[in-house]
C-alpha atoms as one frame of an Amber mdcrd trajectory, in Angstrom:
protein
  -6.860 -21.731  78.089  -4.461 -19.833  75.952  -4.827 -20.868  72.767  -1.236
 -19.557  70.227  -1.371 -19.214  66.444   1.908 -21.169  65.207   1.095 -20.093
  61.868  -0.145 -23.680  60.580  -1.784 -23.361  56.734  -0.746 -20.159  56.297
   0.178 -19.816  52.605   1.314 -17.235  50.041  -0.528 -16.590  47.388   0.963
 -14.594  44.216  -0.911 -14.043  40.749   0.233 -15.571  38.180   2.493 -12.933
  35.899   1.242 -12.495  32.547   2.399 -13.956  29.860   5.198 -11.486  27.783
   4.020 -10.648  24.845   5.697 -11.537  21.426   9.677 -10.048  21.213   8.390
  -7.620  18.186  11.402  -5.176  16.717  10.995  -2.023  18.994   9.962   1.593
  17.585   6.998   0.312  14.973   4.054   2.897  14.052   1.801   0.035  14.443
   1.379  -3.380  14.663  -1.955  -5.782  14.178  -1.261  -9.380  15.235  -4.012
 -11.788  14.927  -1.933 -13.860  17.546  -1.697 -11.771  20.084  -5.368 -11.651
  21.936  -4.443  -7.589  23.134  -4.415  -6.821  19.468  -7.561  -8.823  18.618
  -9.184 -10.640  21.283 -11.061 -13.310  19.262 -14.600 -11.517  18.228 -15.739
  -8.063  17.830 -15.149  -5.667  14.830 -11.800  -3.756  15.541  -8.931  -4.240
  15.736  -5.730  -2.614  18.117  -2.305  -1.324  17.376   0.261  -3.433  19.653
   3.336  -1.376  19.656   3.011   0.218  22.267   3.283   3.673  20.191  -0.041
   4.896  20.253  -1.194   3.742  16.655  -5.052   3.636  15.338  -7.323   0.862
  15.863  -8.601  -0.799  12.532 -12.217  -1.579  12.121 -13.784  -4.295   9.853
 -15.881  -3.850   6.166 -18.133  -6.837   5.773 -17.794  -9.339   7.387 -13.728
 -11.000   7.321 -13.182 -14.341   8.940 -11.282 -14.657  11.543  -9.447 -18.188
  13.075  -8.258 -18.546  16.582  -6.735 -21.995  14.880  -4.420 -21.206  11.770
  -0.887 -19.702  12.343  -2.223 -19.124  15.919  -4.604 -16.593  14.980  -5.657
 -14.889  11.537  -8.262 -13.067   9.428  -9.720 -14.666   5.398 -10.556 -11.039
   4.196 -11.878 -11.012   0.104 -12.852  -7.746  -1.925 -15.906  -7.085   0.168
 -14.392  -8.573   3.549 -11.238  -6.604   4.577 -10.524  -4.346   7.301  -9.562
  -0.908   6.975  -7.481   2.335   9.501  -7.266   5.787   9.085  -3.429   6.214
   9.257  -0.230   7.532   7.082   3.202   6.854   5.932   5.808   9.260   6.982
   8.854   9.498   4.026  10.646   6.745   5.279   9.126   3.712   6.257   9.191
  -0.167   6.918   6.199  -1.830   6.043   5.461  -5.773   6.670   2.855  -8.158
   6.166   2.510 -11.843   6.854  -0.132 -13.439   4.741  -1.110 -15.898   2.190
  -2.134 -15.414  -0.820  -4.672 -17.887  -2.505  -4.160 -20.260  -5.871  -5.196
 -17.902  -8.557  -3.831 -15.131 -10.749  -6.656 -12.356 -10.814  -6.670  -9.986
 -10.825  -3.290  -9.803 -11.936  -1.970  -7.275  -9.147  -3.483  -7.484  -6.178
  -2.223  -5.163  -3.696  -1.831  -7.004   0.411  -2.224  -3.387   2.007  -1.941
   0.268   2.011  -2.534   3.692   0.365  -2.477   4.733  -2.881  -1.847   8.806
  -2.561  -0.989  11.136  -0.281   2.582   9.578   0.022   1.279   6.248   0.516
   2.368   3.246   0.066   1.480  -0.851  -0.959   3.057  -4.195  -0.444   1.310
  -6.342  -3.673   2.239  -8.973  -5.622   2.363  -9.485  -9.742   0.805 -12.445
  -9.969   1.198 -12.109 -13.965   5.193 -12.202 -13.660   6.264 -14.470 -14.527
   4.435 -16.262 -16.683   4.710 -19.189 -16.043   5.019 -20.667 -12.451   2.206
 -18.554 -11.446   3.467 -19.494  -8.022   6.536 -17.694  -7.894   5.112 -14.524
  -8.557   6.918 -11.095  -8.569   6.408  -9.325  -5.779   6.530  -5.409  -6.030
   5.948  -2.529  -3.617   4.277   1.240  -4.747   4.779   4.523  -3.410   4.011
   7.594  -3.819   6.246  10.894  -3.569   6.919  14.675  -4.513   5.360  18.469
  -3.298   1.782  16.704  -3.877   2.317  13.175  -2.327   0.664  12.119  -5.557
   3.371  10.816  -7.824   3.320   7.699  -8.730   6.503   5.658  -8.520   5.161
   2.308 -10.310   5.894  -1.279  -9.234   9.093  -0.340  -7.771  11.285  -3.173
  -6.708   8.937  -5.417  -9.191  10.741  -8.872  -9.053  10.349 -12.126  -8.783
   9.703 -13.792  -5.374  12.347 -16.679  -5.521  10.569 -18.889  -3.841   6.384
 -20.007  -4.091   4.204 -17.422  -2.172   0.592 -18.760  -3.655  -1.164 -20.571
  -0.595   1.963 -20.076   1.732   2.279 -17.666   4.788   5.184 -15.594   3.602
   6.824 -12.646   5.464   6.794  -9.471   2.917   8.530  -6.524   3.482   9.027
  -3.286   1.496  11.243  -0.086   2.660  12.366   3.244   1.512  14.825   5.271
   3.526  12.605   8.338   3.028  14.700   9.680  -0.943  16.127   7.714  -3.235
  15.663   4.153  -1.870  13.753   0.870  -1.622  14.500  -2.565  -0.948  11.592
  -5.670  -1.014  12.082  -8.577   1.360  10.300 -11.477   0.698  10.685 -13.421
   3.768  14.286 -12.865   5.121  15.601 -12.433   1.404  16.094  -8.931  -0.233
  14.634  -9.984  -3.779  14.846  -6.151  -5.195  16.479  -2.912  -3.813  16.486
   0.838  -6.730  18.123   3.791  -6.426  16.445   6.601  -7.755  17.252  10.297
  -6.891  13.841  11.511  -8.396  12.163   9.726  -5.775  11.739  12.485  -2.609
   9.282  11.977  -0.235  10.453  14.982   2.384   8.868  16.729   0.233   5.270
  16.550   1.217   3.817  16.225   4.789   0.767  13.398   4.789  -2.108  13.583
   6.790  -4.477  10.552   8.067  -6.336   8.785   5.489  -7.860   5.841   5.196
  -5.422   2.683   4.704  -7.225  -0.644   2.928  -6.000  -4.281   3.856  -6.891
  -7.262   2.143  -9.366  -6.015  -0.092  -8.277  -7.005  -3.877  -7.720 -10.785
  -3.351  -8.528 -13.404  -1.458  -5.953 -13.733   0.920  -5.358 -14.326   4.586
  -3.609 -11.590   7.177  -1.234 -12.760  10.298   0.057  -9.689  10.843   0.664
  -5.922   9.345   3.068  -3.820  10.562   4.420  -0.123  10.110   8.265   1.137
  11.292   9.008   5.300  10.518  12.412   3.456   9.341  14.071   1.268   7.421
  14.719  -2.544   9.614  17.878  -3.966   9.633  18.369  -6.872   7.949  18.679
  -8.615  11.788  15.678  -6.388  12.279  13.559  -8.227   9.449  14.306 -11.861
  10.764  13.727 -11.207  14.610   9.788 -10.566  13.130   9.822 -13.141  10.529
  10.788 -15.575  12.864   7.917 -14.877  15.611   5.234 -15.566  12.491   7.092
 -18.419  11.333   7.511 -20.150  14.543   3.477 -20.275  15.080
């Protein structure tokens, strides 16, 4: 008797294609995104860069609280529980954070995150200006420049947020063209810009130092992004849409 295999019940099995990651604007120095499992898998104390450009790994200090529900992934922090990484900021930059500041007016000038020396940059909120209503308080960026990289430019771009920013997730973006022009966005709106020929960040070459995120006031972070160039308003809208849709 001859048996023939006519190929019955044969199936071609293909592995499922991996889900594509968020369509971040390309070229970031680093991206931490708590809604992306490749950046934070949901446990542990390490947060991984997902820019594709070999950015540093961040580490928890204390015990910040992760939620997989809030905005698809977020980290609640305060002055005892926050995150840090070893990094630096270039002369020209765009620094972004999708962040919720808890209700309250203390401290008056909490930084969302950054590094306050060594050509550093800090995103911050001015909870004391304008005096009322506090939920429409100011936002500002602070940066350092000069031959030593330690000259404080002060509260550059200090302006009204033009929107309720307390206890509401908001996308903050601070920019510097590397020498004398700065801008600050809240969500997709420019709230302030400034130009000063004395602010020259090209005079100092920074080295890696500790960058702090979320250590000054209770709040919740979804994402922190650093670009070594000035993003366009369209680029800012592209990144904003990623996080705002969650």
